[in-house]
Every structure is written in C-alpha cells, then in structure tokens.
C-alpha positions in Angstrom: 148.6 132.8 115.4 145.1 134.6 115.8 146.4 136.6 118.8 148.9 138.5 116.6 146.1 139.7 114.2 144.2 142.9 114.7 140.4 142.4 115.9 139.2 143.3 112.5 141.4 140.8 110.8 140.7 138.0 113.4 137.1 138.4 112.9 137.6 138.1 109.1 139.5 134.9 109.4 137.2 133.4 111.9 134.3 134.1 109.6 136.1 132.4 106.6 136.6 129.5 108.8 133.0 129.2 109.8 131.8 129.6 106.3 134.3 126.8 105.1 132.9 124.6 107.9 129.2 125.2 106.8 129.9 124.6 103.3 131.6 121.1 104.1 128.5 120.3 106.3 126.2 121.3 103.3 128.1 119.2 100.9 128.1 116.1 103.2 124.5 116.4 103.6 123.9 116.4 99.7 126.4 113.6 99.4 124.1 111.5 102.0 120.9 112.3 100.3 122.4 111.7 97.0 123.5 108.3 98.1 120.2 107.6 99.4 118.4 108.5 96.3 121.1 106.4 94.2 119.3 103.1 94.5 118.9 100.7 91.5 115.5 98.9 91.6 115.4 95.1 91.8 114.0 93.3 88.8 110.2 93.3 88.9 109.8 90.3 87.0 111.3 87.8 89.4 109.1 86.9 92.4 110.9 86.2 95.6 110.0 85.5 99.3 107.3 87.5 100.9 107.9 88.9 104.5 105.0 89.3 106.8 105.4 91.9 109.3 102.9 92.1 112.3 101.3 95.1 113.8 101.2 96.7 117.2 101.5 94.0 119.7 103.3 91.5 117.5 100.6 89.0 116.9 101.6 86.9 113.9 98.2 84.7 113.9 96.2 87.7 112.3 98.4 87.2 109.3 97.8 83.6 108.7 95.1 84.2 106.0 97.8 86.0 104.0 100.5 83.4 104.8 97.9 80.8 103.6 97.0 82.5 100.4 100.6 83.3 99.4 101.6 79.6 100.0 98.7 78.5 97.8 100.2 80.7 94.9 103.3 79.0 95.3 105.1 81.9 97.3 107.5 81.5 100.1 106.0 83.5 102.9 108.0 84.4 106.1 106.7 85.6 109.2 108.8 88.2 110.9 108.6 87.9 114.7 108.5 91.2 116.4 111.1 92.2 118.9 109.8 91.8 122.5 106.2 92.4 123.1 105.9 94.2 119.7 105.2 97.7 121.4 108.7 98.9 121.4 110.7 101.3 119.2 109.4 100.8 115.7 113.0 101.7 114.4 114.4 98.9 116.3 111.7 96.6 114.7 112.9 97.8 111.3 116.6 96.9 112.2 115.1 93.4 113.1 113.3 93.3 109.7 116.4 94.0 108.0 118.1 91.1 109.8 115.3 88.7 108.8 115.3 89.9 105.2 119.1 89.3 105.0 118.9 85.9 106.3 115.8 85.0 104.1 117.8 86.2 100.9 120.8 84.1 101.9 118.8 81.0 102.8 116.4 81.1 99.6 119.0 82.4 97.2 116.5 84.9 95.9 117.6 88.4 94.7 114.7 90.4 96.0 111.8 90.3 98.5 108.3 91.6 98.8 107.1 92.9 102.1 103.7 93.1 103.8 103.2 95.3 106.8 99.8 95.2 108.7 99.1 98.3 110.8 102.2 99.4 112.5 104.1 96.8 110.5 103.7 99.0 107.5 105.6 101.6 109.4 108.4 99.2 110.1 108.4 98.0 106.4 108.8 101.6 105.2 111.6 102.4 108.0 113.5 99.4 106.7 113.3 100.6 103.1 114.2 104.2 104.1 116.8 103.8 106.6 117.9 100.3 106.7 118.9 99.0 103.3 115.5 97.8 102.1 115.4 100.0 99.1 118.1 97.9 97.4 116.2 94.5 98.4 112.6 95.4 98.2 110.6 94.8 95.1 107.1 95.5 96.4 105.7 96.9 99.7 102.2 96.4 100.7 100.7 98.0 103.7 97.5 97.4 105.4 95.7 99.6 107.6 98.9 101.5 108.5 98.9 104.7 110.3 101.5 106.3 108.0 100.8 109.6 109.2 99.7 108.8 112.7 96.6 107.8 114.4 94.3 109.8 116.8 93.9 106.7 119.0 97.4 107.0 119.9 97.1 110.7 120.6 94.3 110.0 123.0 96.0 107.2 124.7 99.1 109.4 125.1 96.6 112.1 126.8 96.1 109.9 129.7 93.5 107.4 128.6 96.0 104.5 128.8 99.5 103.3 129.0 101.2 104.7 125.7 104.4 102.6 124.9 107.1 103.7 122.8 105.6 102.5 119.5 102.3 104.2 120.5 104.2 107.5 121.1 105.9 107.1 117.6 102.3 106.6 116.2 101.0 110.1 117.5 100.4 112.4 114.6 103.6 114.6 113.9 105.8 112.5 116.2 109.4 112.9 115.7 109.6 109.4 114.0 106.9 110.2 111.5 108.3 113.4 110.6 111.5 111.9 109.8 109.8 109.0 107.9 107.4 111.1 105.8 110.2 113.9 105.0 110.4 114.3 101.2 109.2 111.4 99.2 107.2 109.0 101.2 107.6 106.4 98.3 111.6 106.4 97.7 113.1 104.9 94.8 113.5 101.2 94.8 110.4 99.3 95.5 106.7 100.0 94.3 104.3 100.8 97.1 100.8 99.8 97.7 98.5 100.7 100.6 95.1 99.5 101.4 92.7 100.4 104.1 89.2 100.4 105.3 87.0 103.5 105.6 85.4 102.2 108.8 88.8 101.6 110.5 88.6 102.6 114.1 92.2 102.1 114.9 94.0 104.0 112.2 92.1 107.2 112.5 91.3 108.9 110.4 91.5 105.8 107.7 93.2 108.0 105.3 96.2 108.1 107.3 97.0 105.1 105.4 97.3 107.0 102.1 100.9 107.3 100.9 101.9 110.7 99.1 103.9 109.7 96.0 104.2 106.9 93.5 101.9 104.5 95.4 98.7 102.5 94.5 96.4 104.0 97.1 92.9 102.2 97.8 90.3 101.5 100.2 88.5 98.2 100.4 85.2 100.0 99.8 86.5 101.2 96.4 86.2 97.6 95.4 83.6 96.3 97.7 81.2 99.3 98.7 79.3 97.4 101.2 82.3 95.9 102.9 82.4 96.8 106.7 85.6 95.3 107.8 87.2 96.6 110.9 91.0 97.1 111.5 91.9 93.7 112.6 89.8 91.9 110.0 91.7 93.4 107.1 94.3 90.6 106.5 91.3 88.1 105.8 89.4 90.7 103.6 88.6 89.3 100.1 89.8 92.6 98.5 93.2 92.5 100.5 93.7 88.8 99.6 92.9 89.6 95.9 95.8 92.2 96.2 98.1 89.5 96.7 97.9 88.8 93.1 97.4 92.1 91.4 99.9 94.1 93.9 102.6 91.5 94.2 102.8 89.9 90.8 105.0 90.6 88.0 102.9 93.3 86.3 102.5 97.0 87.6 100.5 97.0 90.8 96.7 97.2 89.9 93.3 97.4 91.9 91.7 94.0 91.8 88.5 93.9 89.7 87.5 90.2 90.1 86.6 90.1 93.8 83.8 88.2 95.5 82.6 90.8 97.9 80.1 88.4 99.5 
C-alpha cells in the first residue's frame, strides 16, 4: 500500500505510525508505574512473622541474637537461607525471599510480615518489596548496615584486589542493580522502612550509604550510644539494634529507642 503513495505522503504515514507506537509505549509505561504505586499498605497494628535475611555469604549464625530476642518477645522468627553460597545475584536472592515469604504466610495464617535484612540482606529485602510483590505483604522493613548506595569495598575488590562475585559487582556504587533499585522513591508505598548503621563500619563504606532517601527512620547506633564502636559484623548483637526490634517493629510508628543500656 505504501508503494502506491508519493514519497512525501509515505513519509507522513510512517511518521504517524511511529508516533502512535511511541504513545502506546509511553501509555504502557505509565500503566506499569501506576500499578506499582497502587499498593494498599497492610495493617500496622497486626504483628506477623519476622523474616531474617542474611548478608553477603549467607551466614545465618550472625543473626542469632536477633532471632533469640524476637522469640523472647513472642514473635515467630524465620531465617531465610541464602541461595548457593550467598554471593550470587541479589535479585535471585529476592525471588528466593518471595518464596519463603509466601510459604511463611501460608503456614502461619498471618496477613503480613516484617523483614530484617543484614548488610546485603537489606538490599535483598528492598528488591523483594520493589520488584517481587513484597510491597503488598511487608509491614515493616528494617535494614542493618546495608550498603543501599553501594560500598567502596566492593569497588576496590572489583578493581583487582580480590575476586568480585556477582553480588559484589552489584554492590559497587552506581551499579546497574543499584541504579534501578534506587530510581524514584527509595521507600515505596507499602511497608514502613527503618535503617540503622554504625559510623565506624569498614564494610559498608561510607557508613552513610545505609541512609535511605524517602519516608524512612534513619539512625546510627552512635546517635543513641555515642561511645559505641561496634563494627559491621557485630551490628546484629548491638544493644541499639536489639532495642529497635521493639520500637521499629512494634505496632506504633517506628521510633528511635531511648531506654538502651549502652554499657
């Protein structure tokens, strides 16, 4: 049909077709973002299970102090085993978290979950919320020493100091994964977010990489206990972090703990 048109008219028709296609793409994109934003937050006054997501390497033992403290409070704490050796694709880890979350809800009969992510586990928790259905299931998300904007340590390793795995590459500042994760609102509609870190952390570097932009409670352990010198690996056992389990994961609005034995 186009062959029968004059060159000028043919260019006009092709231009109109291209414009229509572009409009369709833009409308589809807007629809996708609207669907992502159309999340009904779960009830904040109902406490459900708490999922514990380990950091790089997948060690669950480091989360034992948190698990024990939660169980003493009468909460059901569920450890989320990492895929493989815990150094692979963080998005795949988020898919795994989604499966554990669905299974936990089905087995417990609860209507929502709280999630605690230590170190890289905080990124996994946020990926689950943003891209894997977690926004409609999570009530609270607490991240501990998480490199939300990357860490210089991963950048150094990638530069040739050591072997940088997939997760390591994804935690390099301005990686493709971090650009996607942090695009727009870092605390999307759905759960309430809390992030805590140590100012002397030498793994999540700089420590302020843990601060979330958006509607989040952000605090360092030193803002509560100024003389606290806890390193990265000691954060799950730190008294400020353990106190947050009540003030951040309770039924009231997340709050900085005030009655903490700083030792």
